[in-house]
N, C-alpha and C positions, 0 to 999 in steps of 0.2 A: 552453611549461612544463609538463612533468612534475611530477604532486604525487606522495608519497609516499605507498604504498595507504591509512597508516591515517588520512591527511589528506581520500584517497576519499572514505572511509569515514563520518569527521567528515561531509563537507559532504555526502554523500547523506543521512546519517541527518539534519541541520540542512534541508536543503530536504525531505524526507520529513515531518517534525515543522513548519515551516512549512502546506505545502500540507494537512495535516489538522485544522490547525486555520485556513484558510481553511476547507474542508468544512465546516465544523463551524460555521460560520457563515452556508451556506445555507440556511436550513429546510429548503428540498422534498425536503432527498436525505436528511432521516430522519436523521441523523450529528451524535448530538453527543457533546462531549470538555468536560468539566468546565475547561482553563488550557490557559497552553499546555505547562509541566510534563508533566501529562496525554498531552498528542499527541506529546512525548519520550518517555516512556515508550512507551505507544502506536504511535511511529514503527520504536519499536528491537525490541519483539515482534512491528511487521508482520516488518522485515529480520530479524528472526531464524528468523522461522516462512518467508518465505521462501525463503531458506537452505537452511531442514531440507527443504523439497518438492523441491528439486532434484534433487537425486537419489534421492528416493522417486519422484517424476514421471515419472524416465526409463527405472525400472526397470519401472514398471506403468502408466506410458503409451504407451509401444512399441505394445502393439495401438491404442492410439487415432489414432497421426498416421494412422493412415486415414481420420479424422473431419478435421472444418477442424480446423487445428492452433488456428486464432485464437478459433474456439468453446470450444476446453476449457481454453483460457490464456486465455481473459477467464473464466470456471466455476470454472478453479481461484481463482487472484486474489480474491474475491468471495468463496470460503473462504477464504480464509485471513486476508479484510477481516472476515471473523465470527467467525473464531478469535483473534486478535488483540482483539477485541467484548469476548470474552466472556475472555481472558485480564485484560484490563486494567479496573481496576475505574474510574468516571470516563470509560468511551470507551463509550455506549450503540447502538445501530443501532435508531427507535424501528417502522422496515418490515420490519424481520426481513430475509430474504433481498432481500427487493426492495430494501434500503437499505444492504446488501454489496453487491448489485449495481452498485445508481447510483452510492455511494463509492468502488469501486475503480476504476470509469472515470473517475470523476471523479481521484480518486488520481493515476492515471494523464497523463489531458489539463493537470492541474498543476504536476506533477513537469515534463512534458516542456517546458512552456512554461518555470516556471523554470529552468529548465536551459539551455534554447535563450538566456534573460536573463543564465545566469550566464557563458555562453562569450564573451558579448557583450562582456564590461567587461573 
């Protein structure tokens, strides 16, 4: 069943909100989110920042394609995670860039798991 683009955006936003809320409950990552509502706002900020970084990354990142693209993508994702935390009150990183890096990796893993679980329904 093919969902419309607006429904896909809403589903992605809700899954990312749940993922961020789960991440905030894992104390060893150093990510704090005050409430699920803040997780929803943070997920929206994260999505908007990711949407904005794609054209910029394609333009400026072309020389970086010579490097390992996975490493660059992980670092860019950690920076986006940190920017979202800086923009949303109630979303804090206790460990700075380390928390941003661990949080962005955890977000990728948890999002992947939740989307896999949703596809099997």
